[in-house]
Backbone as a ProteinNet text record, in pm:
[ID]
protein_1_A
[PRIMARY]
GPRAEDAPLDAVRRTLAPNLVAPFRLSQAVFPHLVAAGGGAIVHISSISGHVGVPGIPQASYAAGKAALSGLTRELAVQWARHRIRVNTVAPGFFRSEITAEMYDSEKGSAWLRRGTLLPDEGRAEDVVGAVLWLVSDAGRYTTGQTIVVDGGWTAREGRPSPGRSATAAAGHVPGRDVAVGRRLARHPEQPLADDGALDLVGPAAERG
[TERTIARY]
9144.7	9189.1	9167.4	9166.6	9146.1	9268.5	9245.5	9357.9	9440.2	9566	9655.7	9601.4	9543.7	9496.3	9372.3	9306.5	9184.7	9201.7	9320.9	9342.4	9331.6	9237.1	9226	9342	9377.3	9492.6	9478.9	9359.3	9343.1	9367.4	9330.3	9355.4	9504.8	9573.5	9718.1	9785.3	9743.9	9803.5	9774	9651.5	9616.1	9701.9	9735.1	9817.3	9962.8	10013.1	10153.6	10179.6	10078.5	10098.3	10152.5	10089.2	10143.7	10260.7	10270.1	10370.5	10502.2	10502.3	10624.9	10647.7	10546.2	10562.5	10585.3	10506.7	10520.3	10659.6	10714	10850.4	10953.2	10933.4	11025.5	11017.9	10897.5	10880.3	10928.3	10904.3	10950.6	11102.9	11163.8	11310	11365.2	11300	11341.9	11328.8	11221.3	11195.9	11300.8	11345.6	11440.1	11584.4	11609	11744.8	11822.8	11772.1	11853.6	11885.5	11795.6	11820	11932.3	11934.9	12040.6	12175	12171.7	12295.2	12350.1	12261.4	12303.1	12357.6	12306.2	12349.7	12478.1	12525	12647.4	12625.3	12500.9	12470	12355	12319.3	12208.7	12159.5	12041.8	11988.8	11841	11803.1	11663.3	11626.7	11513.9	11467.3	11325.6	11307.8	11174.1	11114.9	10983.9	10915.2	10845.7	10884.4	10831.4	10748.8	10763.8	10686.5	10751.3	10734.7	10785	10704	10591.1	10514.8	10593.8	10695.8	10782.8	10888.3	10892.3	10991.9	10929.9	10810.7	10744.7	10597.7	10539.6	10399.5	10311.6	10180.6	10084.7	9975.6	9975	9867.1	9732.4	9636.1	9502.2	9473.9	9575.7	9552.7	9604.8	9520.7	9565.1	9607.5	9732.2	9783.6	9902.8	9886.6	9998.3	10052.1	9964.2	10009.1	10084.3	10033.4	10097.1	10235.2	10241.9	10369.6	10468.9	10418.7	10505.8	10560.6	10475.3	10519.9	10625.6	10605.9	10701.5	10833.4	10826.6	10950	11024.8	10950.3	11012.5	11075.3	11018.8	11075.1	11217.5	11241.7	11378	11471.1	11421.6	11501.4	11529.9	11429.1	11448.1	11550.5	11542.7	11637.2	11780.8	11804.5	11940.6	11987.6	11898.9	11937.5	11968.1	11885.6	11912.2	12041	12065.1	12189	12310.7	12304.1	12415.4	12434.2	12323.8	12333.7	12373	12329.2	12346.2	12458.5	12529.9	12638.9	12745.4	12766.9	12870.9	12837.7	12710.2	12668.9	12664.4	12712.2	12705	12559.9	12473.9	12333.5	12314.6	12276.4	12250.3	12100	12066.4	11925.2	11904.5	11813.3	11781.9	11630.9	11591.6	11449.5	11434	11327.7	11291.1	11162.8	11165.8	11050.2	10995.6	10889.3	10831.8	10752.9	10742.5	10657.4	10524	10477.8	10349.4	10364.6	10274.1	10268.8	10122.9	10095.3	9958.1	9922.2	9805.4	9755.6	9603.3	9539.3	9393.7	9346.4	9425.8	9385.8	9405.7	9512	9543.2	9492.8	9423.6	9381.5	9297	9204.5	9118.6	9199.8	9301.6	9385.4	9463.2	9520.5	9596.5	9508.2	9384	9293.5	9221.2	9227.4	9165.1	9257.2	9199.5	9279.9	9354.1	9283.2	9346.3	9448.4	9415.3	9506.2	9634.8	9621.9	9741.8	9826.2	9759.4	9834	9911.5	9848.6	9915.9	10037.5	10022.2	10133.8	10247.8	10214.7	10318.4	10394.4	10322.2	10389.2	10487	10455.5	10538.7	10649.9	10646.2	10744.2	10843.8	10972.1	11073.8	11082.6	11087.1	11099.3	10966.3	10969.8	10846.2	10768.9	10824.7	10758.6	10691.9	10586.7	10521.5	10610.6	10604.1	10676.2	10609.9	10688.4	10637.6	10680.2	10607.4	10639.8	10783	10829.4	10965.4	11070.1	11036.1	11132	11158.7	11054.3	11070.3	11139.2	11096.8	11158.1	11307.7	11345.5	11486.8	11568.5	11512	11583.1	11598.6	11493.3	11499.2	11602.3	11600.3	11695.6	11839.1	11863.3	11998.4	12039.8	11949.9	11985	12006.8	11938.9	11955.2	12064.2	12114.6	12215.2	12356.4	12454.9	12594.2	12627.1	12548	12571.7	12551.3	12470.2	12445.2	12516.7	12621.4	12689.1	12747.9	12771.6	12833.9	12736.8	12609.1	12505.3	12420.5	12414.4	12330.2	12289.7	12173.7	12122.5	12062.7	12032.5	11987.8	11839.4	11777	11642.6	11655	11625.1	11636.4	11500.4	11493.6	11368.2	11355.9	11242.5	11215	11087	11103.8	10985.4	10989.9	11081.3	11087.3	11132.8	11189	11237.3	11139.8	11028.4	10926	10982.9	11051.2	11101.5	11219.1	11294.4	11404.1	11349.2	11238.7	11178.6	11107.2	11027.2	10949	11033.6	11154.2	11241.8	11302.6	11292.5	11346	11238	11139.1	11029.3	11082.1	11020.1	11060.8	11014.2	11072.6	11032.9	10882.3	10823.1	10680.5	10594.2	10655.9	10579.3	10604.7	10501.3	10515.3	10596.9	10683.6	10763	10673.8	10551.8	10460.1	10388.5	10422.5	10357.4	10417.2	10520.1	10582.6	10479	10485.3	10382	10442.6	10366.4	10412.5	10305.4	10279.7	10177.5	10228.1	10168.5	10201.4	10071.8	10070	9950.6	9903.3	9774.2	9718.3	9679.2	9734.2	9700.5	9640.7	9643	9602.7	9456	9381.7	9243.2	9161.2	9186.7	9110.2	9138.5	9264.3	9299.1	9226.3	9232.5	9167.3	9018.5	8954.9	8811.2	8771.2	8851.4	8820.6	8825.2	8930.5	8944.5	8835.9	8795.1	8691.7	8553.7	8526.5	8393.3	8375.7	8487.5	8477.9	8567.7	8547	8634.4	8621.3	8511.8	8491.9	8579.9	8640.3	8724.2	8870	8930.5	9067	9168.6	9287.3	9397.6	9436.8	9496.6	9539	9644.3	9658.9	9751.8	9895.5	9927.9	10066.9	10094.3	9996.5	10016.4	9972.8	9937.1	9891.5	9743.8	9697.7	9556.7	9479.3	9372.7	9291.5	9187.6	9222.7	9135.1	9081.3	9121.3	9075.6	8938.7	8846.7	8715.2	8608.2	8489.1	8375.3	8400.7	8487.1	8509.4	8599.8	8669.8	8763.3	8687.3	8733	8668.3	8772.1	8737.8	8826.9	8755.6	8835.6	8785.7	8687.8
-3027.9	-2914.6	-2938.4	-2833.9	-2849.1	-2908.1	-2965.8	-3009.9	-2887.2	-2909.5	-2798.2	-2712.7	-2777.6	-2702	-2618.6	-2647.1	-2575.2	-2480.8	-2476.5	-2395.6	-2247.3	-2174.9	-2030.8	-1955.6	-1842.9	-1767.6	-1725.1	-1687.1	-1642.4	-1757.6	-1880.3	-1995.8	-2026.1	-2011.1	-2031.1	-1931.8	-1807.2	-1703.5	-1729.5	-1774.9	-1803.6	-1915.6	-2011.4	-2123.5	-2084	-2006.4	-1965.4	-1865.7	-1789.6	-1686.8	-1744.6	-1847.8	-1900.3	-1995.9	-2058.2	-2162.4	-2113.2	-1995	-1941.6	-1795	-1713.3	-1569.7	-1542.2	-1605.4	-1581.2	-1618.2	-1735.7	-1764.8	-1664.9	-1618.4	-1518.5	-1389.9	-1341.9	-1216	-1227.5	-1341.5	-1360.5	-1364.7	-1425.9	-1428.9	-1287.6	-1207.7	-1068.4	-991.2	-1019.1	-946.1	-977.2	-1103.3	-1141.9	-1112.5	-1089.9	-1069.7	-963	-840.1	-738.8	-775.3	-848.5	-888.4	-992.3	-1083.1	-1183.2	-1120	-1023.9	-952.8	-882.3	-816	-745	-840.1	-962.6	-1061.6	-1132.1	-1103.8	-1167.9	-1301.9	-1331.4	-1456.9	-1529.2	-1642	-1719.4	-1821.3	-1875.9	-1981.7	-1960.6	-1986.8	-1983.9	-2123.4	-2174.9	-2305.7	-2291.8	-2318.9	-2320.8	-2461.1	-2469.1	-2598.2	-2619.9	-2724	-2752.8	-2881.1	-2965.4	-3089.2	-3176.5	-3307.2	-3394.5	-3377.7	-3306.6	-3277.6	-3187.4	-3122.2	-3043.5	-3126.7	-3257.4	-3347.2	-3454.2	-3500.3	-3606.1	-3571.4	-3618.1	-3592.2	-3710.3	-3686.2	-3788.9	-3801.9	-3907.8	-3926.9	-3931.4	-3856.7	-3860.9	-3755.7	-3680.8	-3575.2	-3444.9	-3371.3	-3247.7	-3143	-3102.3	-3000.8	-2929.5	-2890.4	-2831.5	-2705.9	-2618.6	-2493.7	-2520.6	-2614.3	-2649	-2709.6	-2805.1	-2867.7	-2765.5	-2675	-2571.6	-2481.5	-2444.5	-2358.2	-2424.3	-2552.3	-2623.4	-2647.6	-2678.8	-2695.2	-2562.7	-2454.9	-2323.2	-2282.1	-2330.1	-2296.2	-2350.7	-2467.1	-2520.7	-2432.6	-2382.7	-2291.2	-2161.7	-2108.4	-1987.7	-2011.7	-2126.2	-2161.2	-2157.9	-2218.1	-2218.4	-2076.6	-1997.3	-1861.9	-1774.6	-1782.8	-1704.2	-1749.9	-1880.9	-1932.7	-1874.4	-1863.7	-1808	-1659.6	-1584.4	-1439.9	-1401.5	-1478.8	-1436.2	-1508.1	-1596.1	-1669.1	-1573.8	-1463.7	-1369.4	-1307.6	-1315.4	-1264.3	-1376.1	-1494.7	-1612.6	-1649.8	-1626.2	-1667.5	-1795	-1900.4	-2027.4	-2040.4	-2090.8	-2105.9	-2247.6	-2319.8	-2457.1	-2479.4	-2592.9	-2629.8	-2773.2	-2799.7	-2935.8	-2973.5	-3088.3	-3134.5	-3262.2	-3252.3	-3371.7	-3455.6	-3583.9	-3674.2	-3690.5	-3815.3	-3843.1	-3849.1	-3781.5	-3787.5	-3789.8	-3866.5	-3871.4	-3736.9	-3687.7	-3562.2	-3566.5	-3459.2	-3452.8	-3463	-3409.1	-3407.8	-3544.5	-3614.4	-3741.6	-3863.6	-3842.7	-3955.3	-4056.6	-4007.8	-4099.5	-4190.4	-4136.2	-4215.8	-4320.8	-4280.5	-4373.5	-4482.6	-4448.7	-4544.4	-4632.6	-4597.3	-4678.1	-4794.3	-4913.5	-5030.5	-5010.3	-4960	-4938.6	-4825.5	-4719.3	-4606.8	-4644.2	-4715.1	-4753.8	-4852.8	-4940.7	-5036.1	-4962.3	-4860.1	-4780	-4707.5	-4654	-4585.7	-4682.4	-4801.4	-4899.6	-4941.3	-4954.6	-4994.1	-4887.6	-4762.2	-4654.5	-4609.9	-4652.8	-4607.1	-4718.2	-4688.7	-4791.3	-4833.5	-4736.6	-4769.5	-4824.3	-4922.3	-4986.5	-4908.3	-4799.4	-4722.7	-4597.1	-4552.5	-4426.9	-4308.9	-4205.4	-4084.1	-4011.1	-3940.8	-3861.5	-3716.2	-3627.5	-3484.9	-3459.2	-3537.7	-3519.3	-3541.9	-3621.8	-3647.2	-3519.8	-3442.1	-3314.8	-3213.5	-3210.1	-3118.6	-3145.7	-3273	-3308.5	-3252.5	-3259.6	-3205.5	-3054.9	-2988	-2843	-2804.2	-2875.7	-2845.2	-2864.2	-2967.2	-2987.8	-2869.4	-2824.2	-2717.3	-2582.3	-2556.9	-2426.9	-2431.2	-2549.4	-2561.6	-2558.3	-2559.4	-2562.9	-2691.7	-2796.2	-2922.4	-2906.5	-2807	-2782.9	-2660.1	-2618.6	-2493.3	-2489.9	-2606.4	-2609.5	-2659.2	-2647.9	-2692.2	-2573.5	-2545.9	-2436.4	-2462.3	-2410	-2425.4	-2561.9	-2639.2	-2776.3	-2795	-2892.8	-2936.5	-3075.5	-3086.1	-3211.8	-3280.8	-3396.6	-3471.4	-3565.4	-3558.7	-3645	-3722	-3840.1	-3909.8	-4061	-4112.4	-4256.1	-4332.6	-4262.5	-4326.5	-4325.3	-4250.6	-4248.9	-4205.1	-4092.9	-4042	-4124.2	-4188.9	-4274.3	-4391.1	-4447.1	-4561.2	-4517.7	-4412.5	-4369.9	-4304.7	-4262.1	-4203.9	-4307.7	-4435.5	-4543.7	-4650.4	-4628.1	-4724.1	-4863.1	-4964.1	-5101.1	-5143.4	-5247.9	-5293.3	-5319.5	-5274	-5295.7	-5184.7	-5091.7	-4980.5	-4856.8	-4776.5	-4653.2	-4552.4	-4480.3	-4375.9	-4267.2	-4255.5	-4151.2	-4192.9	-4309.2	-4353.8	-4289	-4205.6	-4139.2	-4060.6	-4066.3	-4003.7	-3931.6	-3841.4	-3772.8	-3682.8	-3693.3	-3612.9	-3559.9	-3452.8	-3396.2	-3354.7	-3342	-3292.5	-3163.6	-3152.6	-3035.5	-3065.1	-3173.7	-3211	-3350.1	-3424.3	-3563.8	-3587	-3482.5	-3501.6	-3566.9	-3531.5	-3591.3	-3740.1	-3778.4	-3919.1	-3996.2	-3944	-4011.7	-4023.4	-3915.3	-3918.9	-4010	-4010.2	-4097.8	-4242.7	-4279.4	-4416.9	-4456.2	-4360.7	-4390.1	-4402.3	-4319.3	-4315.1	-4408.4	-4448.9	-4534.2	-4656.8	-4736.5	-4852.3	-4956.5	-4948.3	-5046.5	-5019.8	-4900.5	-4865.9	-4894.2	-4992.9	-5032.5	-4929	-4942.3	-4859	-4900.3	-4808	-4838.2	-4948.3	-5019.6	-5130.6	-5089.3	-4963.8	-4919.7	-4869.7	-4884.5	-4843.8	-4702.5	-4626.7	-4489.4	-4490.1	-4381.7	-4369.6	-4322.9	-4391.9	-4355.7	-4253.9	-4126.6	-4020.4	-3931	-3953.9	-3870.7	-3918.9	-3827	-3863.4	-3834.6	-3889	-3857.5	-3892.4	-3991	-4031.9	-3936.5	-3850.6	-3759.1	-3659.9	-3640.2	-3547.3	-3460.7	-3339.1	-3245.9	-3181.7	-3140.5	-3056	-3121.4
-7509.8	-7588.1	-7735.7	-7815.5	-7959.5	-8027.6	-8145.6	-8226.2	-8266.1	-8296.7	-8329.3	-8442.5	-8543.7	-8659.2	-8628.5	-8515.2	-8480	-8362	-8304.3	-8184	-8215.5	-8151.3	-8175.2	-8111	-8169.4	-8122.7	-7977.5	-7933.9	-7795.4	-7698	-7737.3	-7651.7	-7644.9	-7756.6	-7758.1	-7664.4	-7672.5	-7586.3	-7439.2	-7408.9	-7269	-7212.6	-7295.2	-7248.9	-7233.2	-7326.9	-7320.7	-7208.4	-7170	-7066.6	-6936	-6876.3	-6750.7	-6769.1	-6885.8	-6905.4	-6962.8	-7024	-7082.5	-7045.9	-7067.2	-7042.4	-6893.7	-6807.5	-6663.3	-6611.4	-6644.7	-6598.8	-6650.6	-6773.7	-6829.9	-6749.5	-6724.6	-6652	-6506.8	-6443.8	-6306	-6300.8	-6400.9	-6406.8	-6422.3	-6506.7	-6522.7	-6392.1	-6318.6	-6194	-6087.5	-6082.5	-5978	-6017.6	-6144.1	-6194.3	-6117.7	-6102.2	-6033.4	-5889	-5824.6	-5685.1	-5677.5	-5774	-5775.6	-5811.1	-5901.4	-5935.5	-5811.8	-5739	-5618.3	-5512	-5511.6	-5412.9	-5455.1	-5575.1	-5622.6	-5689.5	-5721.8	-5790.5	-5724.3	-5781.1	-5725.9	-5826.8	-5801.2	-5886.6	-5913.7	-6036.8	-6079.1	-6128.2	-6083.4	-6129.4	-6181.4	-6309.7	-6369	-6356.8	-6351.8	-6348.7	-6482.2	-6549.9	-6682.1	-6678.2	-6777.1	-6789	-6894.8	-6882	-6987.2	-7115.4	-7106.7	-7228.1	-7322.9	-7272	-7357.6	-7428	-7396	-7454.5	-7543.3	-7506.5	-7583.1	-7602.5	-7709.5	-7738	-7701.1	-7700.6	-7661.5	-7767	-7845.5	-7942.1	-7870.8	-7921.6	-7864.6	-7760	-7717.7	-7618.6	-7677.4	-7747.5	-7812	-7709	-7712.1	-7619.3	-7682	-7807.7	-7881.8	-7814.6	-7769.4	-7707.5	-7577.7	-7499	-7372.3	-7396.8	-7489.3	-7520.6	-7575.5	-7660.5	-7716.4	-7606.7	-7512.1	-7403.2	-7316.6	-7287.2	-7202.5	-7276.1	-7404.2	-7481.1	-7490.8	-7512.5	-7521.5	-7389	-7277.7	-7147	-7133	-7190.1	-7187.6	-7271	-7383.5	-7464.3	-7391.2	-7322.8	-7243.1	-7133.1	-7070.1	-6963.6	-7013.4	-7129.7	-7185.5	-7218	-7276.7	-7316.1	-7194.7	-7091.6	-6971.2	-6904.8	-6907.1	-6848.4	-6919.3	-7051	-7128.7	-7098.4	-7097.2	-7078.6	-6936.1	-6837.3	-6698.7	-6625.8	-6694.5	-6628.1	-6574.7	-6645.9	-6602.5	-6466.3	-6426.8	-6295.6	-6190.6	-6229	-6141.9	-6109.1	-6204.7	-6190.9	-6273.2	-6205.9	-6272.6	-6299.7	-6416.7	-6455.3	-6506.9	-6443.6	-6482.3	-6479.1	-6529.5	-6532.1	-6483.6	-6410.9	-6371.6	-6445.8	-6512.5	-6589.3	-6525.6	-6446.7	-6383.7	-6483.4	-6449.5	-6525.2	-6455	-6440.9	-6376.2	-6225	-6154.5	-6009.1	-5965.7	-5862.8	-5811	-5748.9	-5782.8	-5727.6	-5731.7	-5684.9	-5692.3	-5836.6	-5926.8	-6067.2	-6132.3	-6093	-6158.8	-6081.9	-5970	-5885.7	-5961.9	-6045.4	-6119.9	-6210.9	-6272	-6360.8	-6281.7	-6168.8	-6087.1	-6028	-5994.1	-5931.3	-6032	-6159.4	-6264.2	-6299.5	-6316.6	-6350.5	-6482	-6583	-6712.6	-6706.4	-6633	-6621.8	-6551.3	-6439.1	-6364.6	-6444.4	-6520.8	-6604.1	-6712.9	-6770.8	-6874	-6817.5	-6696.5	-6631.9	-6602.9	-6555.9	-6525.2	-6650.7	-6762.1	-6886.3	-6934.5	-6909.8	-6961.8	-6869.9	-6741.9	-6643.7	-6612.4	-6623.6	-6600.7	-6454.2	-6364.1	-6222.3	-6169.5	-6080.7	-6034.5	-5929.7	-5880.7	-5774.6	-5829.2	-5760.1	-5797	-5759.1	-5841.2	-5808.1	-5693.2	-5615.7	-5504.5	-5521.1	-5457.8	-5466.5	-5421.1	-5324.5	-5274.4	-5382.7	-5482.5	-5590.5	-5670.4	-5693.7	-5764	-5673.6	-5547.8	-5451.3	-5439.9	-5439.8	-5429.1	-5544.2	-5665.3	-5781.5	-5770.3	-5724.8	-5709.9	-5603.5	-5490.8	-5384	-5431.4	-5508.8	-5563.3	-5650	-5736.4	-5829.8	-5761.9	-5650.7	-5584.4	-5476.8	-5447.4	-5341.7	-5399.4	-5309.6	-5352.9	-5428.1	-5405.4	-5476	-5626.9	-5664.7	-5806.3	-5859.1	-5792.3	-5824.8	-5965.9	-6025.9	-6157.8	-6264.9	-6236.1	-6330.6	-6371.5	-6500.2	-6548.8	-6693.3	-6728.9	-6864	-6893.7	-6789.6	-6808	-6774.3	-6839.7	-6802.8	-6742.1	-6616	-6542.5	-6542.2	-6602.1	-6611.8	-6492.7	-6424.5	-6308.8	-6340.5	-6401.5	-6453.9	-6439.4	-6357.1	-6338	-6460.9	-6557.8	-6678.4	-6794.1	-6779.3	-6884	-7018.7	-7022.3	-7149.6	-7200.8	-7112.6	-7157.2	-7237.5	-7192.4	-7261	-7388	-7377.1	-7491.4	-7598.8	-7562.4	-7661.9	-7755.3	-7714.5	-7797.1	-7810.7	-7898.4	-7913.6	-7946.5	-7887.2	-7913.5	-8051.7	-8108.4	-8241.6	-8247.7	-8356.3	-8374.4	-8320.9	-8248.4	-8194	-8276.8	-8290.8	-8366.9	-8288.2	-8357.4	-8291	-8236.9	-8291.1	-8243.3	-8117	-8062.1	-7939.8	-7816.6	-7834.8	-7720.7	-7644.3	-7510.3	-7429.3	-7311.6	-7249.3	-7130.7	-7076.4	-6945.6	-6882	-6749.9	-6704.3	-6575.1	-6509.6	-6375.7	-6309.9	-6373	-6395.5	-6460	-6603.2	-6659.7	-6796.5	-6801.2	-6690.5	-6692	-6663.1	-6629.7	-6590	-6699.3	-6824.8	-6934.6	-6945.7	-6922.1	-6928.8	-6820	-6697.4	-6585.6	-6604.4	-6649.1	-6667.6	-6781.5	-6886.2	-6999.5	-6954.2	-6879.4	-6835.7	-6736.3	-6652.9	-6553.6	-6617	-6717.6	-6776.9	-6895.4	-6956.9	-7075.2	-7060.4	-6954.5	-6933.7	-7043.5	-7119.7	-7226.1	-7346.6	-7353.6	-7467	-7431.3	-7497.3	-7460.9	-7503.3	-7447.1	-7490.9	-7631.1	-7703.9	-7839.6	-7837.2	-7948.1	-7954.2	-7928.3	-7962.4	-7944.1	-7803.8	-7713.7	-7575.8	-7547.5	-7651.9	-7632	-7596.8	-7540.7	-7508.2	-7630.1	-7662.3	-7777.3	-7733.1	-7741.2	-7691.3	-7801.8	-7925.6	-8033	-8080.1	-8097.1	-8146.1	-8043.4	-8062.1	-7973.9	-7827.6	-7801.4	-7664.4	-7589	-7660.2	-7594.2	-7509.5	-7386.1	-7294.3	-7228.9	-7201.8	-7135	-7018.3	-6915.8	-6808.8	-6715.4
[MASK]
+++++++++++++++++++++++++++++++++++++++++++++++++++++++++++++++++++++++++++++++++++++++++++++++++++++++++++++++++++++++++++++++++++++++++++++++++++++++++++++++++++++++++++++++++++++++++++++++++++++++++++++++++

C-alpha cells in the first residue's frame, strides 16, 4: 500500500468501505430485528492493526478503519444498551491461513512471529471463534462496548517495548494484510529483519499483492 502521505482519496474510501462502513451498515440493518427480539449481541471483527502500527508496512487507511471500528463499537454499545443489545469487537492477531502461509513457512518470518508472540503456540481459528461464542452467549451477557484482542500476547509485549527498542517497533498483522510480509521474506531472504525486530519493508524491496 502507499505511504500515508501518498494515499489517494479513492483508495482510502475503498479500504474504509469494508472495514468500517460495512459493519456500521450491517449493525443498522440488524438493529430493528434485535429490538423486536428483546435484545441480542453484535460482534464485529477487527484486527490488532487497529491497536499497533507496523514500521515498513504502509496501511494507514486499514489501521484507521480498524481503530475506528472499536470507536463505533463503543458508541453503538452506549446508544443501544437500553434495548439490551450488546455490541463488542474481536481483534485477531496472527493466524496461519492461505494468505499468511508463506510467512509462517519462512524461517525468518516464523522467527519474527515467535519473537513477537508471548505464547509458544500458534493461534488457531478456534481461538477467535471461542471469543465470538463467549460474546454472543449468556456467558458474555454483562460485556458490551469492548474490543477483545486474541493475539497470543502480541500487543501486550509490543505495547511495552523493552529497553533499547524503539517504541515505534510495535507491530500487528492479520490475515489479509500479511501477504506482503510473507512474499518479502520468501523472495528476499538475504535482507535481514531490522535491528529493532520490525520488518524492513520500506523502499525498493517492499512488495504488495
